[in-house]
Structures are given as structure tokens and as C-alpha cells.
N, C-alpha and C positions, 0 to 999 in steps of 0.2 A: 504493500500500500504506500509506503513512504516514497517509493520511486515511481509510483503511477502518476500519470498526468492529471491535472485538475483544470477544468475550464470555467472561467468566469466571464460572462458575456462573450466577447469575441477574442478574449485572451486565453491562451492555453499555456499553463505552466508545465514545465517538463517534469517536475516532481513537487512534493508537498512541503518542502523545506523552505522556510522564509527567514531571512535575516531580519530580526526585529529592529525597529528604529531605535537607535541609541545615540544620544548626543555626544559629539566629539569635542566640543568647546575649542575648536581649532581656528576660529576666525579672530586672529589676534588684533586686527585693525578695526574691529567693531563695525565693519561694513556689511557683514553677513554674506559676503561673496565667497563662492567656492574657492578653496585653497588646494595646494598640491597634496596636502594630507588626504583630503577627500578623494582626489583623483587616484591615489594609491590604495586607500583603505577599502573603498566600495568595490572596484573592479577585482581586487584580490579575492573577495568572497564569491564573486561571479565565476572566476577561474576555478575556485574551490568547489563548484558544483551546485551552489544554491539555486533553487528554482526561481525565487523572487527576492531581490535585494530591496529593502525598504530604507530609503535615505532618512536620516534623522529628522526629528521635530524641527520645523522651520517656521519662524515667526511671521505672522501676517501683518504685523505692525511693530515699529520700534518699541513702543510701550509694552508690547506683548512678549518681549524676549525673556527667556528664562535667565539668560546671562548675556553680557555684552559680547561673548564669544560665539553666540549661536549663529547657525546658518539663517539666512533671511529669504523671504519671498514677498517682502512688502513693496518692492519696486521693480520696475522693468529692467533696471541695471543688473538684477540677479539672473535674468533669463539665460544669457549667453553661457555663464559658468555652469548653470544647472544643465543646460542642453549638452554641453561638452561632456559632463559627467554621465548623463544618460547614455550618450553614444559609446562611451568607454565600457560601461556595464553591459550594454546590449552586445557589443562586439565580443566581450568576454563570455557571452553565452547565457545570460540571465535576463529575465524580465526585471523591470525596475519601477519602484513606486516611491512616493514621498509622503510624509506626514506633515500636516499644517496645523498650526496651533496658536493660541494666545495664553500666556502664562498666568494672567490674572493676578491674584494676591501673592503668588509665589515668584513673581518676577524679581530678579536680583539686579536691578538697574538703578542708575541715578534718576532723580526726579520722581514724580508721583506714580503710583501704581493704582490699579483699579480692580473692582470686584463687584459682585451683585450687592453685597452689604459690607459695611465698614468694620470688618472683623479680621484681625491679623492672623497669619498662619500659626504663629506661636509667640509666646511672651518675649518681648525685646525686639521683635521684628517690626518693620514699617506697617502702619495701619493703612489699608487701601482706601481710596475714595469710592463712595458708592456711585455706580454708573447712572447717569441720567438716561432717559428714553432716547434722546438724540444720540448720545454716545453709543448706546446699544445698537441703534440703527447703523451707525458708522462702522461698528465692528462687523456686523453682518455683511456690509458692503465690502469691507476689507477681505473677508473670507472669499467672497465672490471674485474679487479682483485677483486674489492669490490663486484661485482655481483656474482662471484664465491663463495665468503664467505657467501653471503646471501643464496645461494643455500645450502652450506654445513651446515649452521645453521638451515636449514629446515623451513624458512619462507614460507608463502603462497603467499605473494604479495611483489613486489619490486616497489618502486616509485622513479623516478628521480626528484630531486628538480631543476626546471627551473624557479622559481619564486622569488619574494621578494628581487630583487636586488642582488642576489648572482651570482656566476660566469657565469652560463649558461644564466641567464637573462641579464647579462651585455653584453654578446656576441650578444644576439638577438636584443637588442635595439640600435638604432642609437644615442641615448643620451650618452651612455657609450662606444659604439664601434665606434671608428673613424679610424679604420684600413683601409688600402688601398690594402691589399693583399687578399689571397683567403678566409680569415675569416672575411672580412669586406667590407662595401660598399653597395652592393645590398641586398635585402631581402634574397635571396637564399644563399649568402655568409655568412650573419649573422646567418643563420640557420645551417651552416655547422658543427659547434662544436656539437650542440645537435644531429644532424643527425649521426655524427660519434660515439657519446656516445651511442645512442640507438642501432646502429649497433653492437658496441663492446659488450654492455651489453647482447644483444640477443644471442651472441655466448656462453654465460655462463648460461643464464637464459631463461627457457622455460615457466615459470609460468606467471600469470597475471602481466602485466606491466602497471603502471600508470605514468603519468607525471604531475606535478603541474606547472601551469603557472600563471603569473600575467597579466590578460587580460585587465587591465586598468593600464597604467603606470603613470597616473596623470601628464603628461607632453605633451604639444602640439607638441613638437618636437619628441616625442617617437612613439612607435608602437601604432596603433589603434586597436580596436576590430576586424576590418576586417583583419588586419595582423595576429591576433591570430586564427581567423577562418581558414585562409590559412595555418598557421603552423599546426593547428589541423588536417586538411585534409592530410597534408604530413605525420604526425605522425600516423594517422590511416592506411595509405597505408603501413607504415613501420611495422605495427603490434602492435602499442600501443593500449591497450584495453580500457583505460579510461583516460580522461583529468580531472584533479582535478583543478577546476577553482577558483583562488583567485585573488587578486589585490594588487597593491602598493608595496612599499619597494625599488623601483629602485632609487628614489630621496628622499631627506630629506623633506618630506611633509606628513602630516597626514590628510587624507580626513575626511569629516563628515561621521559618521557611524550610522547605524540604523538597526533593524532586517531585515536580508535578503538583505542587500545593494549590495551584490555581485551576488545574484541569477540571475539577468538579463544577466550577462555575461555567466554563465553556460547554461542558456536557449538558448542564441544566438548560442553558439558553438555547443551545442547538436543538434540543429535543422538545422543549416546552414552547419555544417561539417558532420552531420550524424554519430556522434560518442558518446558513453556513456560519461556522465559527472558526476562529484561530485559537489554539491553545498555547499558552506561554507560561514560563515560570520554572526555571531550573530543570528543564528537560535535557538530560545529558546523554542518555544511552539510546542507541538505535532501536533496541528491543522495546524500550518504553514508548518511544514515538510510534513504533509499529502497533503496539497494543492500543494506544489512544485512537488511532485511525481505524483499525480493524473492528473495534467495538463501537464505532460511530460516536465517539465522544467529542470529536472535533474534525474539521476538514483539512486544516493546515497546521503545521507545527512551526511556531515562531521560536527561534533560538537567539539568545542574546550573548551571555558570557561565553558559552561554548564556542561561538564563532569568533569572539575576540581572541580567545586563547588558541584556537585551531581553525584557521580559515578553510582547511581541507576536511572538516568534519564529515562532509557528505561522502567523501571517498572511503573513509574509515567505516562509516555506517553501511555503505554498500557492501564492503567486504564482509562485515559482520552478518549481514542479511543474505549473503550469497547472491548479490546482484552485480552484474558486470556493467559498469558505466562506460559511456563513450568519453574518453579523456581528451583534454586539449591536446592538439597534435604534438606540442613540445614536451608533454609528459607521457605520451603514449608508449614509449619504450620501457618505462619504469614500472608501470602499474602501481599498486598501493602497498605492497608488502614491506616497503621501507618505512612506512609511517609507524 
């Protein structure tokens, strides 16, 4: 299963292995423009056999950066660098996507930061300004414009980051959204920002659309898994193609982790909301990934740390599972036994 193809809309992935979006903090000049590090880092994983390479969280606005070193997609000046990166990854044999985001109250930048409500992430950190309706409308427009740049850069997949305590997640959760207007209060009103962003993105983007969620907020006052199943049903109806299921990040709390600790969330959403999901969270072994797929607990396997330490994880996994991969021509004489 791990090395079987997976089709989303008109995109066919050669296998079910996805490089999870992971921030590299490599833009030292704060312009958000692609650097040499990105041109080496991402194609290396494509050469390593990954089916889909997801480029890191890229900010739709200066104010929405997680850090001054983030990649950006807030201006047309970012398109050329991203387009060159896309070409390198595709030439190396993988499909390529990008995650777009606004960091909300977790932005580590100079100047004001914003959120649905004026609640800081943790004691001692900057208190965000509560967004006005006009500012919210502007952010929706910024996501739309970012989606147009994703299309112009010729990515295969676009993912909206609605997880890990960043702005969209902050609107979804009653822990961080204490508004009493049309963007807060009920479950439906808390979903409104994500709904408007999906709608606006889809006016510019017709390709595969993913949304990453934190389906466990690790707060008894927060959304439950049932809430995220409900949100996922709504997103499926809106044309979202896959839910990338993560957890945490909303509050200052580190859960106990172990291999596959988030897989039950992807399993529940996939089967209760009847929507494809991606499983992520310390999935390290090929056999574990195969079990997840064979038991229909998820459709894609998102790998983070394992691909940082071993860009050629896919080749080792293939050997473990008895699958013969078509190697890049320059590696074809060696096969995998040296890994």
C-alpha cells in the first residue's frame, strides 16, 4: 500500500509518502524569498523517493509570519523563487505542494500581532490585538491572493494551515475565540473564517486542496474530536480533498508523544467524515505506515523528523517491504543495501 499510487483530482502521486511541511527558518534577510537552502533541502527529499514534497508554512502577510525567517507568499516578488523550487522538485521526481498560513497570536515578529481575541499564547508573551471585521476581510483577501501565487508558481497541491494554534485554529477554538459577533460564539460562527478562506482560495485554485487541523487541542474547554469531524464534513462539502490531521499547538502544553500518537485522530475523521486523511506524528517504520494504510486509517503518510534525518527513507522502506523502486539513474547501480 505504501508504494501504491494515490490520485487526487487530476494529480497522481507515485506513492503514499508525503514530506510534511516543516519550517526551515532559512530566510535570513526577512524577505521571505526562496534561498539556496530550500533549493537543496526540498529536491533532496524528491530524489529520496517521496511521492509528495510539501514546502513549509509560508506567510500570506508580513504580520502573519511565525518568525522573520519564514518563507513568504505575501507578494508577487516571491513567485519566481517558488517557481524555480517547484521545477527542481518536479525534475527530481516528486509532486510538490505548499502550505499557506497566518500565525496569529503566535507570530514572533516586531510590531503588533493579531488574533480573534486579545489573549496571549502564554504569560510574558505579547498580547495580540483583536481583529476588526475589516481586518478579517483583508486576511481572507490575502489568502486568496496567496492562492493565486501558488497557482502561478505551478505547485501541484495547496494546503491551508488551520492547525497548531495559528490564526485559523485560534478562530475555530472557543479557548482562543471569545468573540460575540459573526466570527465567534457558536461552532458555525467559529468556522466562518476558515469557510471564507476556503471559498476565496477556491476562486484562484482548482488543484488538490488540503487543510491541516489540530484535532486534539489538549484543553477540556476546547474543541473535541467530534467538533473536528463536523468541521471535516463541512470542508468536504466545500471541496476540500484531504484533511491533514495533526494535534496540539493551541495552548502552551506538550503532550506525551509516541509513534503514531496522532493516527487515531486521522482514523476517526477519515471514517466518520468520509473524507481522505493524512496521518502524521512520529511514524518511523515502514511496517507501521503499511499497517495504517492497509487498515484504512489514513490515505497518506506524512513524515517529518524521519525525512530530516534520512532523506532516503523511502528506499529503506521499500527494501523492508520487499518493493523494488525505480531509482534515479545516478543511483541505479547501487540499489539500497548500502543504507
